[in-house]
C-alpha positions in Angstrom: 7.8 -4.1 60.2 5.9 -7.2 60.2 5.2 -9.2 63.4 6.9 -12.6 63.8 7.6 -15.0 66.7 9.6 -17.9 67.2 12.0 -19.5 64.2 10.4 -17.2 61.3 11.3 -14.1 63.3 14.8 -15.3 63.6 14.9 -15.8 59.9 13.3 -12.5 59.0 15.9 -10.9 61.6 18.7 -12.6 59.6 17.5 -11.6 56.2 17.6 -8.1 57.5 20.8 -8.4 58.8 22.2 -9.6 55.7 20.6 -7.3 53.3 22.1 -4.3 55.8 25.5 -5.7 55.1 25.0 -5.3 51.5 23.6 -1.8 51.4 20.3 -3.1 50.0 17.8 -3.0 52.8 14.7 -1.4 52.0 15.5 -0.7 48.5 12.9 0.0 45.7 14.0 -1.1 42.2 14.0 1.3 39.7 15.4 0.4 36.0 15.0 3.1 33.6 13.5 3.0 30.1 16.2 1.7 27.5 15.4 4.2 24.9 17.6 6.8 27.1 14.8 9.5 27.2 12.1 7.9 29.0 11.3 8.2 32.5 11.8 5.5 35.1 9.2 3.2 35.8 8.5 5.3 39.4 8.1 8.2 37.1 5.2 6.8 35.2 2.3 8.4 37.2 3.9 11.6 36.6 3.9 11.6 32.6 0.6 9.7 32.5 -1.2 12.8 32.1 1.6 14.1 29.3 0.7 10.7 27.5 -3.1 11.1 27.6 -2.8 14.8 26.5 -0.3 13.7 23.5 -3.0 10.6 22.7 -5.8 13.1 22.4 -3.5 16.2 20.2 -2.7 12.7 17.7 -6.5 11.5 17.6 -7.3 15.0 16.7 -4.9 15.2 13.8 -6.3 11.8 13.0 -9.3 13.6 12.5 -8.4 16.4 10.6 -6.9 14.2 8.4 -10.2 12.3 7.6 -12.4 15.6 7.5 -9.9 16.7 5.0 -10.0 13.8 2.7 -13.8 14.6 2.5 -13.3 18.3 1.6 -10.9 16.9 -1.2 -13.4 14.5 -2.0 -16.3 17.3 -2.0 -14.4 19.4 -4.2 -14.5 22.0 -1.1 -11.2 23.1 -0.6 -11.5 26.4 -2.5 -14.9 27.5 -0.7 -13.0 29.8 1.5 -10.7 32.0 -0.7 -9.4 34.1 1.8 -6.7 33.0 5.0 -7.7 34.6 8.3 -6.5 32.8 11.1 -8.1 34.4 14.0 -11.2 36.1 12.4 -12.0 32.8 10.1 -12.6 30.8 13.2 -16.1 32.4 12.9 -18.4 31.1 10.2 -20.6 33.4 8.3 -23.8 34.4 10.4 -26.1 36.2 8.7 -27.9 36.1 5.3 -25.5 39.0 3.8 -22.3 37.1 5.1 -22.9 34.1 3.1 -23.7 36.3 -0.1 -20.7 38.1 0.2 -18.7 35.0 0.7 -20.4 33.7 -2.3 -19.5 36.7 -4.3 -15.7 36.0 -3.7 -15.9 32.2 -4.3 -17.6 33.8 -8.0 -14.4 35.4 -8.6 -11.8 31.8 -8.8 -11.5 30.1 -12.2 -13.3 26.7 -10.3 -16.7 28.5 -10.2 -16.4 29.9 -13.3 -15.7 26.8 -15.3 -16.7 24.0 -12.8 -19.8 25.0 -10.9 -21.3 28.4 -13.1 -24.9 27.0 -12.1 -24.3 26.6 -8.4 -26.6 27.9 -5.7 -26.3 29.8 -2.4 -27.5 26.6 -0.5 -24.6 24.1 -2.4 -22.2 26.9 -1.6 -22.9 26.5 1.8 -22.6 22.5 2.1 -18.8 22.9 0.6 -18.4 26.0 2.7 -19.0 24.2 5.5 -16.6 21.1 4.9 -13.6 23.8 4.5 -14.9 25.6 7.8 -14.9 22.4 9.5 -11.2 21.5 8.2 -9.6 24.9 9.3 -11.6 25.0 12.7 -10.4 21.8 13.7 -6.6 22.8 12.6 -7.2 26.0 15.0 -8.7 23.5 17.6 -5.6 21.7 17.6 -3.2 24.5 18.0 -5.2 25.6 21.2 -5.6 21.4 22.6 -1.9 21.6 22.1 -0.7 25.2 23.2 -2.8 25.8 26.4 -1.5 22.4 28.3 1.8 22.7 26.8 2.3 25.8 28.8 0.6 24.5 32.2 3.0 21.6 31.8 5.6 23.5 31.5 4.7 26.3 34.3 4.4 23.1 36.9 7.2 21.9 35.3 5.6 18.2 35.2 7.8 18.3 31.4 10.7 15.5 31.9 14.2 16.8 30.8 14.7 16.6 26.9 11.1 16.5 25.9 10.8 20.1 26.1 12.6 20.9 22.7 10.6 18.1 21.2 6.8 19.6 22.3 8.2 22.8 20.9 9.1 21.3 17.7 5.5 19.7 17.2 3.7 23.2 17.9 6.1 24.7 15.3 5.1 21.9 13.0 1.5 22.5 13.4 2.0 26.3 12.6 4.1 25.1 9.2 1.2 22.8 8.3 -1.4 25.9 8.9 0.9 27.6 6.3 1.0 24.2 3.8 -2.5 24.4 3.8 -3.0 27.9 2.9 -0.1 27.5 0.0 -1.9 24.6 -1.0 -5.5 26.2 -1.5 -3.8 29.6 -3.1 -2.6 27.4 -5.8 -6.1 27.0 -7.0 -7.6 30.6 -7.0 -6.0 31.5 -10.1 -5.6 30.0 -13.3 -6.6 26.6 -12.2 -9.9 24.9 -11.4 -8.2 22.7 -8.3 -4.7 22.9 -6.1 -1.7 21.9 -7.2 -1.1 18.0 -6.6 2.3 18.8 -5.5 1.2 21.3 -2.4 -1.5 18.2 -1.9 1.1 15.7 -1.3 3.3 17.9 0.9 0.4 19.0 2.9 -0.8 15.2 3.2 2.8 14.0 4.0 3.5 17.1 6.8 0.6 16.0 8.1 1.5 12.2 8.5 4.9 13.2 9.7 2.8 15.4 12.8 1.0 12.3 13.4 3.9 10.1 13.7 6.2 12.3 15.8 3.4 12.9 18.3 3.0 9.2 18.8 7.1 9.0 18.8 7.1 11.2 21.6 4.4 9.9 23.8 5.7 6.2 23.5 9.2 7.9 24.3 7.7 9.0 28.1 5.8 5.5 28.6 7.6 3.7 31.9 7.3 0.7 30.2 11.0 -0.4 29.5 11.9 -2.1 26.2 15.0 -4.2 25.4 16.9 -2.2 23.0 16.9 -3.1 19.1 20.0 -4.1 17.1 21.4 -1.3 15.0 20.3 -3.1 12.2 16.6 -3.6 13.0 16.5 0.2 13.9 17.9 1.1 10.3 14.9 -1.3 9.0 12.3 0.0 10.6 13.5 3.7 9.8 13.5 2.8 6.5 9.8 1.1 6.7 9.0 4.6 7.8 10.4 6.3 4.7 8.8 3.6 2.5 5.3 4.8 3.9 6.0 8.3 4.0 7.0 8.1 0.2 3.5 5.8 -0.3 1.5 8.7 1.0 3.6 11.4 -0.6 2.6 9.3 -3.9 -1.3 8.8 -2.8 -1.2 13.0 -2.3 -0.6 13.0 -6.0 -3.2 10.5 -7.1 -5.3 12.4 -5.3 -4.5 16.0 -6.9 -4.8 14.8 -10.4 -7.9 12.1 -10.0 -6.0 9.7 -11.1 -7.6 7.1 -9.7 -10.6 7.5 -11.5 -8.5 7.0 -14.7 -7.4 3.3 -14.2 -10.1 1.8 -12.3 -9.0 -2.2 -12.7 -6.6 -3.9 -10.5 -4.2 -5.8 -10.8 -4.0 -4.7 -14.4 -3.8 -1.4 -15.7 -4.7 -0.4 -19.1 -5.4 -4.4 -19.3 -1.3 -4.7 -18.6 0.5 -5.3 -15.1 3.0 -3.0 -16.4 1.9 -0.2 -19.0 4.0 0.3 -22.0 6.9 2.5 -21.5 6.4 4.9 -24.3 3.0 5.6 -22.5 4.7 5.9 -18.9 7.3 8.3 -20.5 5.7 10.4 -22.7 6.1 13.2 -21.4 9.2 15.7 -22.0 11.1 16.2 -19.8 11.3 13.0 -18.3 11.0 13.6 -14.6 7.4 15.4 -15.1 6.5 11.9 -16.1 6.6 11.0 -12.2 4.4 14.0 -10.9 2.1 14.8 -13.7 1.4 11.8 -16.2 -1.6 10.3 -14.6 -0.5 6.6 -15.7 2.7 7.1 -14.3 1.8 8.4 -11.1 -1.1 5.9 -10.7 1.5 3.1 -11.6 4.3 4.1 -8.8 1.7 4.4 -6.6 1.0 0.7 -6.9 4.2 -0.7 -7.1 5.6 1.3 -3.9 2.6 -0.5 -2.2 3.9 -3.9 -3.5 7.5 -3.1 -2.0 6.4 -1.5 0.8 4.0 -5.3 1.9 7.2 -7.0 0.8 9.7 -4.7 3.0 7.1 -5.1 5.9 7.0 -9.0 5.6 10.8 -9.3 5.4 11.2 -7.6 8.0 8.8 -9.1 10.3 10.4 -12.4 9.5 13.4 -11.6 10.0 12.9 -9.6 13.4 11.0 -12.6 14.3 13.5 -15.2 13.6 16.1 -13.0 15.6 14.1 -13.2 18.6 15.1 -14.9 21.7 13.0 -18.1 22.9 10.6 -17.8 25.4 10.6 -19.4 28.7 8.5 -21.9 29.5 7.9 -20.4 33.1 7.5 -16.5 32.4 7.6 -13.6 29.9 9.7 -13.3 26.9 13.8 -13.1 27.7 15.0 -9.3 27.3 17.7 -7.3 29.5 14.7 -6.3 31.4 13.5 -9.5 32.2 16.7 -10.9 32.9 17.3 -8.7 35.5 14.2 -9.4 37.1 14.5 -12.9 37.1 17.3 -13.2 39.5 17.5 -9.7 40.9 20.6 -8.5 43.0 19.4 -9.2 46.1 18.1 -13.0 45.3 20.0 -15.5 46.7 20.7 -18.6 44.6 19.3 -21.1 47.1 15.9 -19.8 45.8 16.1 -21.3 42.5 13.5 -23.3 40.7 14.6 -26.4 42.8 13.5 -25.1 46.0 9.7 -26.1 46.7 8.6 -24.6 49.8 5.5 -22.7 49.5 7.1 -19.1 50.5 9.8 -20.0 47.5 7.1 -20.8 45.2 5.1 -17.5 45.9 8.3 -15.7 45.5 8.9 -17.1 42.4 5.2 -16.7 41.0 5.5 -12.8 42.1 8.5 -12.8 40.2 6.9 -14.2 37.1 4.1 -11.5 37.6 6.5 -9.0 37.5 7.7 -9.7 34.1 4.3 -10.6 32.4 2.8 -7.5 33.5 5.9 -5.6 32.9 6.4 -3.7 36.5 9.4 -2.7 37.2 9.3 -1.6 40.5 9.3 -4.6 43.4 7.5 -4.2 47.2 10.1 -3.2 50.0 9.5 -6.4 51.6 10.6 -8.0 48.7 14.1 -8.3 49.7 14.2 -9.8 52.8 10.9 -11.8 51.9 13.3 -13.6 48.8 16.3 -14.5 51.5 13.6 -15.8 54.1 11.9 -18.1 51.2 15.6 -19.1 50.6 16.5 -19.9 54.1 12.9 -21.5 54.7 13.4 -23.7 51.4 
């Protein structure tokens, strides 16, 4: 209890008595996340290690996608012809081991048709890319599984989050199986992998990356105002458009379509190619997955559509956003609750010019700007004290 004397002490005691009558003496505000699953503000420190862990896993997934792209560009994806989830983590260590792996590579069509003159040193180069890509997948599995079990045993995971984390782990295992399913398509009767399976592999990786970030953000302690149903639906539509664009990009990469038409914005001298060239294959649906011209055209048109949809969504939400008060942070259900807390007196309005009242008002504005939602224990009494003094 602070040491006060004279009139300030009387005012302080009156404030405490008033707060006790209201049943709010020494209370601390705790505003839960409006998303419904996020922890209260006081639980932010408890979930911080989980969020850091998830962000680390998301970063590793991002790096793995980059390495996967390099593996594709260097035509290294078929250099390892077997799937050994455990023992495959150890690369060839001797010259005999390297020669054995090279002999396995010589049995597939890619070597016989594309690389018949490849040397052992050149094989080691492409083998390193594919091995590194697979090793990153194994590393991500370990980095996810070990902390997950530790948090689970220590009961550090908030209620309702465990099934989501288990789902992420299952998605990671599924992605490994999809990766081998993709590689297997290029070991027989082809010199590269199926563009269908490559697109599925890339899209699944993007879904995993987005899902990890979504779970991490739902654990953040900062409350946010709930979005309108229309805005949430529009945002979900944008996510689907992005995933569709990524899938089309996988088809373009699988067909090497980007190497065929290298001008922009025109393709073959026209913005929209001739219909007979776009739909040359039978049945018609094959053109959207196997026709190099059609696949690249669809990828470009989806990019234009995605840009327009994102811009329109941003413009509409900007127009619908409430105006910002001149003295504090953006207005929302969260900021409104802080602007006049339940224990605040109406006399503590901006018209009060006493130094103590101004200090309380500045503290409140600081809370809004920094998005803090926990009031110090002395704040209720100080607010009433400032009102009485003003």
